[in-house]
N, C-alpha and C positions, 0 to 999 in steps of 0.2 A: 200170400205165402211168406213165411217168416224168413227174413234175410239172415244169411250165415255170417258169422264173425270169426276172425282169427286173432291170435295174439302173436306179437313179434317183439324182438329186442331192438331198442333204438340205437344200440351201440354196434351190434354186429349183423342185425337183420335176420337172425334166426327165428323161424316160425314155430309156434307151439300150439297145441290143441286147446290148452287152457292156461289160465293165469298162474304165474309162479313168482315167488319173491326174488329168486336168483336165476339168471340165464344159464342153462346147462352147457352152452357152447363157449361163451366168453367169461362166465362166472361173475358177471357184473350184477350188482344188487339194484332193485327198484328201477329196472329199465324195461320191464315188460308192459306194453300198452296194447289196447284193443283197437282193431280196425275192421271195417267190413271186408268180406271176402271178395277177391277180384272177380269180375264178371268173366264168363267163359268166352268173351270175344277173342277173335284172333288178333294178336298184337301186330301192329303195322309199322312200328318205328324202330324197334331195336331187337326185341327178344327173338322173333322169328326171322328177322332180317329181310322182310319183304318190301319195306317202303323206301328206305333211304337209297335211292337209285345209285348215287355214287359209290356206295359200298358194295353193290352187286358185283362190280368188276373186281373189287378186292376179294370177294368170296370165291370168284371163279378162277382165281389164280392157282396154278399148279405148283407143287413143291419144286424148289430149285436147289442145286448144289451151292454150298456156302462159298465155294471158290468163284462162282459165277455172279455173286452179289456185288454190286459196285458200291464202294464206300469212300472213294477218294474225294468226292466233293460233298461236303456237308453244308447244306443250304442254311446258313445263318444270316441274320440281319440285325442291325442295331435298332433299339427301341427309341433312342434319343436321350435316354437317361443312363449315365454310366454306372450308377449304383445298381440299377435294375439289371443291366447287362452283366455286371459282375456276378450277381446272385444267380442269374440264369446260366452262367458258365461261358460268357463271351457273347451273349446275344440270344435272341429267340430263334428257335429252329422251325423251319417250315414244316407244316403238317403235325405239329406237336399240340398237346392239350395241357394247358397250364391252369392250375387251381390256385386262386389267391384267397386266403381266409383271414379274417380279423374281426375284432369286436365292432359293434355298431358305432359309427362316427369316427373311426380311427383314420379313414382316408383312403379306403380301397377304391371307391368309385372315382375319387379325385385323381389317384395315381393312374388308373386306366384311361381316364379322359385326357390327362396330360400327355401320355405317350402317343395319343392319336394325333397331336399337333405335328409330330415328326413322322409318324408312320404314313400319314396321308400324302406326304410329299412324293412317295414312290410306290404307293399301293392303295388299294380300295379297302376301306374299313367300314364294317357294319357294326354299330353299337346298339345292342338289344337290351332294353331295360324293362323289367317287370314291376318296377317300383316307382318309376317316374314317367311323366309324359314327355313327348318330344319338346314341348315348350319349356319344361323345367330343366331338361338337359341343356338346351340352348342357353338359358339364362345362367346356368352354372358355368358353361363354357365361356360365356362372355366375361364373367367375373374372373375366370382364370386366364383371360386374354388368349383364348384358343379360337382361331378363325381358320378352320381346315376346309378346303374346297372339296376334298374327296371323302368326307365323313358322312355316312348315311345313318340316320336315326330310325329306330323302330321301337315303339312301345307295345309290347306283346308278351303274353304269357303262354299262349297255346304253342305247343311244340310243333304241331303240324304246320301252322302258319309260318313259324320261324324257318322250318326246313324248306318250305315252298319259297320264301323270300330269298333264302340263300341260293337255291337252285336257279332262281331268276337273275339275281344280281351277280352271283359268282364272285364274292369278295375274296381278297387275299387274306384278310384278318377278320375274325369274328370275336366280339366281346359280349359276354352274357352276364347281366347283372339283375338278379342272382339266380343260382341254380335252384334254390329253394322255392322260387316263385313260378317255375315252369311246371306244366302239367301235360300229361298225355291223356286225351279224352277216351282212349281205349281202356284205361284203368279206372276203376270205381273209387279209388282212394283220393284223398285230398292232396293238393300241392304241398310239397315238403315232406311227405311220408317216405318211408324207406323204398317202397316200390317205385314211386314217382321219381325220386332222385336217381335211383339206379337206372331206370329206363331212359330218362332224359340225358343222363351223362353218357350212356351207351350210344344214343343217337348222335350226340355231339362228337363222340370219339370216332364214329363211322364217317361223319362229315370230314373230320380232320385228316383221317388216314386215307379216305377214298378220294377226296378232291385236293388234298395238300393244303388245306386251310389251317392257319395257325389260330387256335381258339384259346382265348383267355376267359376263364369262368370265375366269377366271384362267389364265394361261399360264406355263409354266416357261421359263427362259432357258438357253442353252447356254454353253459356256466363253468364247465371244467376247462375251457380254453381250446378244446379240439373242435374241428369242423363238424357242424351239425349234419346229421344223416348217418348212413351206415359207414362203417370203417372201410368197407370195400371201395368206397368212393375214392379214397386216397390211393388204392392199389390200381384203379383203372386209369388214372391220369398219368402223364409223363413227368410232371413237375408239381410239387406242392410248396407254396410260399405262404408264410405266416407274417402278417403285418401286425407288429406288436408295439406297445407303448401305452403310457398313461395319458388319458384325455386331458388332464390338467397340466401336462407338460407338453412342450412344443416338439420334442424329438420323437421320431418314429424309427423303428428298426424292422427291416424286411429280412426275414430269415428263410433259407431253403431247407425244408425238412426232407425233401426227396427230389432228386434230379437225375433223370436217366441220361442227360447230356452234359453233366458237369459235376463238380464237387458239391457235397452236402455241407450243412452247417456254415455256409457262406452267409455273410450279412451285408446289407446296404443300409446306410443311415440317411435319414431325411429330416428336415425341419419343416413343421407346418407353419406357414406364413399366411398373410392376408390374401395373397394371390396364388395360393396353392402350396405344393410341396417343393422345397428347395433341397438340392443334394448337399450332403456334408462330406466332402472328399477326405477330410482328416478327422475321423471320429475320436482319435486319442486326444486331440486338442479340445474337442467339444466335451468329452467326458471329464477332463481335468480342469475345465474352466470353473473359476470360483473356488478352487481348493483352498481350505484354510491353511495358514502358515503357522508353524510352531504350535500346533494343537495336538494334544494327546489323543490316541484312539484312531488314527488314520494312517493308511499305508497304501502305496501304489504297487500294482503288479501288472504283468503283461500276459494276456491270454491270447490263444490262437482261435480266431473265428474263421474257419475254413483255412485259407492260405494267407489270411491277413492278420498280422500281429496288432493287437489293440491294447492300449494301456487303460486300466480301470482302477478306480479308487474304492477301496473297501474301508468301511468304518465300523468301529465297535465301541460300545458303551457298557462298562461294568460298574454297577452300583451295589453297595451292601444292602441286604434285605433282612427284615426282622421276621419274615414268614418262614415256615418250615419248608415250603416248596418254592424255590426261586423261579422267577419268570424267565422264559426263554422265547425270543422272537427273532426271526430271520427273514430278511427281504432281499431277494436276488441271489441268495446263497443257500445251497441245499441244507435243510434243517438237520437231517441226520448227520451230515458231514460236519456241521457246526458243533453239534453235541459231541461228536468224536474228538474234534480238535480241543474243545474245552476240557475233556477228560485227559487227553494227552498233556495239555498245558499244566494241569494240576499234578498229574502223576510224574511226568518226566521233566517238567520245567520247574517244579517246586513252588508254583503260585497257587494259593488257596482260593480258587475262583468258584468253588462249589457253593459257597454261601452268598454269591452275588447274583443279582439279576443281570442277564446278558441280552443285549440288543445288537443285532448285526444288520448292516445295510450296505448295498452296492449302489453307487451313484450312477445316475443316467438311465436306469431301467434295464441294465444288463442282467442276465442270469448266468452266473459263473458255475459251470458244471464240470470243469476239468480240475484235476488235482494240483495243477501248477500254481493255483491261488492259495494253497494251504499255508505256505510260509508267510505270505503277506497277512493272512487272517490271524495267524498266531502272533505276529508282531503287533498288529493292531489291538488285539485283546490284551497282550502284555503291556503295551503302551498305555492303554486306558486303566488297567489295574494299578500300575505303578505311577500313573499320572505324569509320565515323562514323554515328551514329543519325540517322534522319529525324525531324523534330519530330513529337511525338505527336498534335498537332492538325492535321496536314496529310494530305490525300488527293490522289491523282493520277489524272487521266482523260485519255486521249489515245491516238491511233494513231501508231505510229512507222514511217516509211518507210525504204527502204534507204539513202537519203542522209542519214539522221539527222533529217529534218524531221518535224514534228508535224502531223498531219492532224486535222480536225474529226470529231467523232463525232455520231451521232444522239441525239435526246432529251437533250441536254446540260442543259436547264433542269430536267427531272425529276431527273436525277442530282445536280445541285447542291442542289436542295431536300432530297433525302434525305441528302446529306452534311451539310448544316447541321442537319437534324433530329436527327442522331445526335451533335451536339455538336462537330463540327469547325469550326474558324475559318479555315482556309486550304485552298485547293484549287489544284493545279497543272494548268493546262489549256492547250491550243494557243492561239496568238495569234489565229487566225482561227476563227470559229464560224459554222456555217450557220444562217441565220435570225436573228431578233431574240432576244437573250438577256436575261432578267431576272435580275439579281443578287440573291440572297437577303440579307436584312438580317443583318449580323453575320458574313458570309462574305467573306474577302479572296480575290480571284482573282489568281493569279500567272500571267500570260500569257507564254509562251515560244515561240520559233519552231523550235528544234531541241533535241537532247539536250544539246549543249554549254551552251546557256543554262540549261537545266534543272539540270544538275549544278553550274553556277556559282552559281545562285540558292539552291540548297538545301544542297549539300555543299561 
């Protein structure tokens, strides 16, 4: 008997009867792949909800009035790493499902293993790995100087065996490395497919909500930088963390893309050392380390990462070109936004940058996506074009409009306090600011209305 096949989208999981170049659901191109049709077996772990016994009680609950729901005591606990607790919103929440994604070799497994050193002091932790044996995990733990008495190891990829081990051990915290290696034998598809990832994540979510287990799940990312598997995976979990950074650099950034128990876009900074990840409590100092003095084409700005102000250095290099089409390259700064600022600088600032190659870079691996960095980028571009350095003790914060005007930014008071704390004595800001602004002692504020006034005041 000929086996039936289906086609599905690797981005959204939409199923199709035949292959197509574009997914009709999410409109993504070249994401339709073929897979065998699922066997008509009865699902036992998540879909029909018959297997995970702790979730049965959850399913039998009756509707309750919202006034009767108790919310006064939110069960949070510290992971032992302040930067991770900051990103999680003050610590991990009991019964939550946290997804940690990142490129291969970035340090996801190292981060999860390091927090076990503190978590095992007051709870039982089960570390499940589908990629390493128990011996490999122990060797890596010894290199990281982790000697936890309450840490249990399990090298397994079968979802049924993992659920059985959890029911027997009843751990307080479950770590799964990684979700793409788990498989449910009731499904005919291979591990890592859309159906397997959805089914295994649903089973883990039922364990977390039914037994109150805090589950950390590690997920791989694809070439676009998003977590591999269906997009619904990020909707199912409570918190999505991205571990970012360049492998040739020692610094790593942990970013919260989704958090049901705290603020999003919060970041934590780590440094990869020989004995594991070390926390960086002052990322502004780290990002400004090694900044060149009296050099054209560099300027410092202050951006908000969640509720934390962080100083970042933006660099620009403009060189005349003999080609008809100048080159444009941007790293860490939105390319379309950079092209917009180049056009504004030429039209409103009077600098003929259209005949120059433009190279833009943000130091430290940060991705600046808020408009408060516009003014600093404009100043760096103009400084490189005129070959005049910006004063070393000056920072710039402000949004630039298409007419060259400067607009106010949010949380300006917090930004100025961070600028002053890092030793800067001058700050270029828009003439108008929203709300009452308190000027830090020792910080001179240079207020300008447009980029022409900014260029005249500094360059």
